[in-house]
N, C-alpha and C positions, 0 to 999 in steps of 0.2 A: 725311419719311415713314419710318416704322419698318420694320425688316427683317421683322418678323413679318407686317406687312400684305402685303408683297411675297411672302413665302413661302406665305401662305394661298391665293394665286392660281395656284400651279403644282401640277398633279396629281402629278408624280413626287415632289415634296417631301412632299405629303400622304401618299403611300404609304409613304415612308420614316418619317414621323412615326407612322403607324399601326403599322408594323412595330416601331418602338421602343417604342410603348405596349404591344404584345403581349409583347415581350421583358421589359419591366419589370413586367408584370402590372397595368398601369393602364388597359387597354383597356376601353371601355364597349361592351356589346352594341349592335349597330346593327340595328334592324328595318326591313324594307322596302327595304334598299339592295341592289342587285344582283339577279340572277335566281337562282331555286332550280335545283337540279340537274335536276329534272323538266322545268322550263320550257326549260332549255337543250337537253335531249334532244328535246322536242317541236318546238322551233324548227329543230333540225338535221334532223329527219325531214321537216318541212314543206319545208325547202330542198331536200332530195334529191328529194322528190316533185315540186316545181316544176321542177327540172332535168330529170327524166324526162318530165314533161308537155311541156316546151319541146322536147325532143328528138323526141318523138312528133309534135308539131305540125310541126316542120321537115321531118321525114321524109315526113309526109303531104303537105305542100305541095310538096315536091320530086317525089314520085311523081305527084301530080295536075298537075304542070307549072305551078304558080302562079308568077308572077314574083317575084323578090327572094330566092329561096332556091336556093342552089347546092348541089351535092353536098358540096362542101368544108365549107360551113356546117353542113349536116346531120350530117356525120361528126364535126365538132368538138363539136357539141351532144351527140351520142350518146356520145362518149368522156368528156365532162365528167360526164354522168349516170352512166356506168359506173364511173368512178373514185370519184365521190361515194358510189355504192351500195356499192362494195367497202370504202371507208373506214368507212361506217356499219356494215357487217357486222363488220369488225375491231373496232370500238369495242364493238359488242354482245357480241362474244366476250370481250373484256376485262372488261366489266361482269359477265358471267355467271361468269367465272373468279374475280373479286373476291368476288362473292356466295357462290360455293361455298367459297372460302377462309374467309370470315367464318363460314359455317355449320359448318365443320370445327373451328373454334377451340374449345378447351376452356374452360369457365368454372370 
């Protein structure tokens, strides 16, 4: 078995090889691989939304006295949603700053 066949099966080695190709200028453009920046943002917003909906559901179930939801679980879900929302707001702020910086650059 050749070493090349073994090396092609490991993701970290593929990343190193891709980095070396970029450095050498021999990298080929790869279409369809990975997510676009917009898709990543949409997925992150959906994740924050689902955390907030989960927290709302747990708080509602706790207030209504439904079994299986303790105040501890509701508070943890609420904090997770709060932290995720704060982080999303910080990321939004950084994106806006980057956009403003690009718009200020002189051509």
